[in-house]
N, C-alpha and C positions, 0 to 999 in steps of 0.2 A: 486267641479267639477275643474279640473284645464285645464291651457290653454296652448299652445305651439303652436311654429308656424314650427316645423318639422314636416316632411311629415308623420313618423313613429309613432304611437302613443305606449308608452311601457306599458299604461294601458287601459283596456276595455273601460272605458268611459272618455277618453282623447277627446280633439278637436285638430283639424287638417285644414289645407288646404285643400279644396277640389282639386280634381286630376286636373291640370291646371287651378285652378279656384282660385280667390282670396279670395273671400266671407270665413268667418271663419263659420266651420259645426261642430256641434257635431257629433260626429263619434263613433258609438261602434265597434267594432271587426269584426262581422257581415256585418256592413256596409262597413267597409273597406273593405273586401274580394270583396263585389259586385264591389266597385269602382275600385279597383284594376282589376278585371276581365273587367271591363268598358272601362279600357285603352288600352283592347285589342279587343274593339268592340264586347264585349260575355255578353249576359245576363246570370245572375246565376239559373240556372235551377235543379242542382242535388243538394241535400242537404250534409251538409256539417256534416259529422260523425265523419272523423278522427283528432285525436290529432297529437301531436309529438311521444309520444310512440306508439299509435297504427300504426303510419305511418312508424315509425321506424322497428316494427315488422313485417312492411309488407314488407319493401325493404330488409329486411334480411332474410326474407323467400324467397322472390326472389333469391337472391344470393346463398343462401345455400352453402356458400365456403368451409365450412372443411368436409358438408356432399359430396359434390360435387368433391371436391378434391379426396376422396375416391373411389366416382364411375367412376373418368376417370383418376385414377390410372395409368392406361396400357400407355396411351397415351404418358407422360412424361418419362417415364420408357424406352419405346421401341426405341423412339428418342430423346435422353439426358442422360439416364443413373439416378442414384440417383444424382450425382451431377447435372447433367442438370436439374434435376426437381427442386432442392434445388435453385439455380441459376436462374434458367427460372421464379421460383416462385416470388421471389426478383424483378426482372424486370418486371414481368407482372403488379405486386402490385403498384411499385413505378408509373408505365405508368397509370395503371388505377385511382389512385389516380388523377393523372395530369387531366386524362379525363373526369372525374364525378365533379370536382374540377371547371374545365371550363364548364360544363353543370348546374352545380349549379347555376354559376353566370348567366348563361340565363335562368334558372328556375325561379331565383330572379326577373330578369326583366319581365318575362311574363311568370307567371305562369297557364298556360292552357294544356287543355287536348291534344289538338292537338301536342303540344312539338314540336318536329325537324321539323315538314311543317310549322308550323305556324312561327318559328322561320327564318325558311330561308325567308320566304315571306317578313318578317321585315328586315333583314340583306344584301338582294341579292340587284344588280343593278334592277332599275325599268324594264330596257326592258327584263329581262330574269327571274325575280322572281317568275311571274306565272306559268310559265313552272317549273323552279328547284322547286317548292312547291310541284307542283304534284306528280313529280317523286320521291319526297323524302317521301311524303306521302303512296305510294306504297311500297317504300323500307321498311319501319319503320313497316307498317301493314305487311307486308310478314314476315319480319326479327322476330315479334313478334309472328304470328301464327306457324310459325317454333319452337320458344321455346316452345310454348303451346304444340304442338305436340312431342316434344324432352321430355318433363317434365311427359308426359304420358305414354312414350314409358320407358324411365330409369324407372320409377315407376313398372310398368309393368314386364319389364324382371329383376327386382331386385327381385320381387317376386319368380319369374322362378328360377333363379338362388339359392334363399335361400330352395326352395324346392327340387332341387337338391342335395343341402350340405346335407341337410336331409335325404332324399330318396334316394340311389345309384341306386336302380334300375329305377328310374324316366327317361323317356326319354321325354326332352324339345322339343318341337314344336312352330315353329313361331306364329302361331295360337293362341297358350297360351298365349303368350306376347300380342297379338293384344288383346284379351279380356279385358286381365286382365288391359290392357292401357284404353281401352272403360268404364271399370268400374270406375276407378281413375277421367275419365272426367265427368262419370256423378254425382259423389259424387262431385267435382266441380262445376257443374252446380248447383246443389241443393244449397249448400251454398251460391253461390253468386245471385241465386232467393227466395227461398223460406226463407233462416234466411239472408238476405243482410243487414238486421239493424243489427245485430249481429257481425256482419263481424270484425269491430273495435276491438271488444271485444275479439274476434277468435285469431285475428291476437296478440293481448298482451300475450294471453297464448302462443302463436306460438313462442314468441320472449322468454319466459321463458323456453319453451323446446329445443329450440334452443341453449340456451347457459348451461342449466343446462346438457342437452342430450350432449353437447362435451365434458365435465369431467365425464359421465358416460360412454363414451366410452375410453375416453384418460387415466384413471385410471388404469380398469382394463388391460387393453390391452400393457399399461406399467410396469404396476407391476407383474403380471402374466406371461407375455413371457419369455419360458425358455432358449431362446437363446437372442446374442445381436450382432449387426454388428457393426465391428470399425468406429470410426470416420473418418479414412482414407479412409474405403471404400464409408461411405455415403458424404463424400465433396470432395471426388478426383475420384470418380471412375465414366466415363464418358462411354456410351452406345451409337453405332450406327446402331441400328438393322432395319433401314431403309434401309439398305447398301447404302447411299448417298455418295458421293465422298469426302464429308468432314467432321469432327465431327461439326464445326462450323454451317454447314447448316444443320445438323441434329437437334441442338440444338434448331434453331430457327423456323423449322418445329414441334417440339415438346412442342412449346410454346402455343399450339392451346387448348390445355386440359386445362391448369391452364386458358388461357382467358376464357374458356366458363363455369368453375366455378366460376367466378370472374365479369361478365358483365350482365346487365339488370338493372343497378340501373336509370335508368331513366324511371322504371315504378312509381317511385313517381311523376313525372311530369306528366303523363298521368292520376294521379288519381285526381291531383291538384284541380281541381273543388270541390272536396269533401273533403277538407283541410283546418280546422280554421288557419286562417294567414299563407295561403300558400307561399307569397312571402320569408319567414324568414323560416317556417317548414320545406317545401320540401327542399331548399340547405342544410340546415342542416344534415336531415336525412340522405341524398345521403353521403355527406360527412362522418358521424359518421359511417355508414351501411359499407363504403369501407375499412375506416380503422379498425373497429372492426371486420368484416368478413376475411379481409385481415390476421390480426394477429391469428385469431383461425385457417384458415385454415394453415399458417405456421407452427405453433405447431403440427397440426394433421400429416403434411407430415414429418416432422421431426422424430416425435414420431414413424411412420410408418415405415420408413426407418430403424431406429436403431433397430425394433422389427424386422426386415426381413434381416437375413443374407443370404437367400437363395432367392433372388427375383425369377430366372429362375422358380424354383419349384411352388412358388405360380401363375405363370404365365402360367403353364402348368397343374395346377391343375383342375379338372372338371369345378369348378366356374371360375376360372381363365380363363379357353377356351371360357366361356361364356361372358368373358369381364368384371369380376370382381373379381379380386385376391385379394384383400382385405378382402373377406368374409374367405379365406382359412387362412389369416392372422389372423383374428378373432379367428379362430378354433384351429391355433395351439399355439396361445398366451392364450388362454383359457383353451383349453385342453377338452372342453366341446361344443356341439353342441347347447344345450340348451341355455348356455351362449351366445355362438356367436349368435345366432337368435335372441336373446333378444336387443344386441346391434345391429345387423342388422334391426330390426322391429325401430328401433329409426331413422333409416335413411329413411326406407320406410313413417314411420307417416311426415315427414321433406318435402319427395319428393310430397307427396299429398297435403300437405300444399301450398307447392310453388306453383302446378299444381292450387290450388284454387286462389292464387294469380297472374297466369298467366292469368288464364280467366278474372279476374278483370280488368286487365291493358289493353289484348287486345280489350276486348269489350269496352272501353271508348276510347279508340283510334279508332277504326272502328267508332263509334258512332260521334266523332270530327269530323274527316273527311267526314262522311256523311251530319253531320250539315252544311258542308261549299261545299257541293253537290260536291263531289269528289268521290263517289261510284253509282255505278247501284241502282237503287231504294233508293236513298237519301231520299226519302220525308218518306220511312216507316222503314228505319233503324235508322232515326235519332232522332224518337220518345221515349221518357221517360215516363213509367210507371207511372202514377199518384199515383198508391198504395203504390209501393215499391221506387219511385225515382230512378230507374234504368233503363238502356237502355236494356230492356228484349230482343226485337227483337236481336240486336248486341250479346247479351251473346249466344242466341240459334243460329245464324249463324257461328259464329268464332267456336264453339263447335261442332257443325257438321262438318264442313272442317277439324278440328281436328280428327275428327273420319275416314273420309275419306280418310285421310293421312296415319290412321293406316291400311289400308287396304293394303297399297305398301309394308307393312311388312309381309304379309302372304306368298307373292310371291317372295319379296328379300328383307332381312334385311339392303344388302348393297344399292340397290335404295332407301330404305326408310331413311337411313343416309346420302345419299346425299339431300334428302329434308331438312332434319333436320339441316345440315350445312349451308343452308342458311341463318341461325339465327348469326351466325358470321359476315360472309361478308357483309349481308344486314345493320345489325347496324352499324357494322365500317365506311361501307362508308357511312353511315348519321352522325354518327360521326364526320368525317373527314370534309365531306361537312360543316356542321354546323359551327364546330370550326373555319375552315379555315376563313369561312365569317367574324365571330366574332373578328379573329385576324387580317383582315383587317380592318375592322371599329373600331377595337379599337386603331389601329398604326394611322391612319388617322385621328383621333379624332372626329368621327360621333356618337360617343354615349354619351349624356351630362348628368352631375348631374341632380338628381332630383329637387334640388336647382336653377336649371337655366330653371326649365319648370313649377315651384308651382303659378306662375301667368298667365299661356298660358290658352285659352280656349281650344285650341288645338285639333287635331286629334286624333283618334284611330292607336295605334300601332306605336308609336314614340319610336326611340332610347332611352331610359332611362334608366341607372344603377339602378339595387335595392339594398336591403339592402346588399344583401350578394356579394361583390365584391373585389376583389384581385387588387389593384391601380397601376400603374407605371410601372417601369419596371418589378416588381415581376411578376405581372399579364400577361405580354407578354410572360416572360419565360415560365411561366407554359404555356399558351395557344399554344405555340409554342412546347412545347415538347408533350403536347397531342397529336396534329396533326401529328407530325413525329412518333410519337409511334403507332399512329392509322393506318398511311399509312404503317407500318412495318407489324403489324398482320393483314392486310386487303391483305399483299400481301402472305403474307405465310399459310392465310387461305383458299388458293387456290391451295395448294399443297396436291397430294398425300403422304400417310403416308410413303411407302415404295418404291423401286425400286428392279426387272422391275415392270414398271407400266402396269397391267392389268386391262381387263374390271373390275373384280371382287374388284380391289382394287384402281381404279382410284375416284380422287376427282373430282364430277361434280359441285361443288357448284358455281367456275366459270360460268357453263351453267345455273345454276339455276339463279344465280344473273343478268345473261345476258337476260336470257327469261322475268324475271321480269321487268329489265328496257325497253326491247323491247317492251312487251307488255302493258305498262306502257304510252311509246311515241306514239305508233301508236293509242290506246282508246283517248288519248289526242287531236293526229290529226287527227282522223275520227270523233269524237264523241264530247267529253267533254271539249273542250276549249272552247266552247258555254256556256256552263254554270256554268264553274270551273271558276273563278276570283279571287280566291284567299281566305283566311278566311274573310268572310262573317261579315261586320259590322251591328249587331244588334241592339247596343244601342251606345251613343257618351259618351265620358268620362264626358261632361257637363253636359247631361241629366239625367246622374246617381246622378251627386250632386244635379241636381235640386229637382229630384224625392225625395231623400233623406230629402232634405229641406223640400219638402211638406209632407212628412210624417216621422216625426223623431220619433227615437227609444223611447220605454218606459221605 
């Protein structure tokens, strides 16, 4: 057995100083995870089933960037055109890398399921941190609930469009998509409850499907496509389909589709208490996912633009009218409805897989906020089922809410989309606030190195850099760009897609986001400020070390 004074063991059985404690203690990887969580005041109650490969599959599945780029193809084409879609994608990709690199630093500092609301508590000034933390909790929960509803919706309506492609006489109804939506949610709940123990294995398999499926779609579409667009058209042809006063404004409004296909990598953070060596694995899985998925997504966007010489015809096709012109592009390329259907089926499978991950992520976030007494009925919602080691009630609650949101689609798909649009505005609001506070703290030197606190008996939730950290000026530049990019995306996520603005085409996400904040403020002021005190300290760092000393690993 080796001995080291460093705080991060490179091997499973290495020795280290206990967190904020000077005694040398034997620490296995499992004990290390318990101690890291204890630094945040939390007991480890969830079973750590995920390793690097399984959580990489999980985060890649959450983003499904190349698949999402196809599903959301219309948004960028309407505002931006082919050239706008290309350059907008690159801008969003670079910005997203900065956003999640900065969040990866936070995840390495504090790998807890609470994520943003816990970080805000740690980073904000004492006079406002309880209030900001509480508002943040509601923003992130509502954002992820909207993502979950959107996942089920896109899966259900993609199946409807697939039926339309194969049956010309089929007349799609809004309730058809809702029923299929519910079916996808039921599958996701089953995987997350009955077969929860094999979820990491499923995610590894889905990672393979994600990568292999990319080539399975790309190669036949590119090889079989009878016509090609010119490079001049792809890289220089802009479009202002929203009839905005300028092409530049149209370009920025069209960014939202690419953003939706590339955000949500903080899912790994909310699963952190079920990941081995979370302070290292979570940040690296976030960064690798963003780079890998971004590259696959860019390749599929370029390929689709080159094999679609007549974008207008694709948008006007029966599946294009339903919002999925890529299906017509697949059909034109392969010349076969069967062949196109097989390719489309890969996207549907990936959407279902993403919805499974959405349920897992959202339920862990709800469970964490309930654990800190931030939700109504927190005593029940914060319970973990002993047999499966999952927050069963949290899974059922968020799934039921998603199904209820699906009812809105029966009355109006526009109203449903307004609810789903809450995902971008809410989550980007959480990114901006959290990363702004981090920028302030790092510029003022308030975050210490781990070597500075190695002998500190200390308190929970101290600001200490984790193993993943961008030091010096480079870290400040990346952090500042992440905040600036986030502000741009948040601002334009609130805009409608076209003018003149009518009730049918209005973007009500500003109303939805404002309503969430207003509700949280009122609920906080009238009720929960007496029970919510921020992340509850269940255990101190020193007591965790002493417990490990009393009961050494065998």
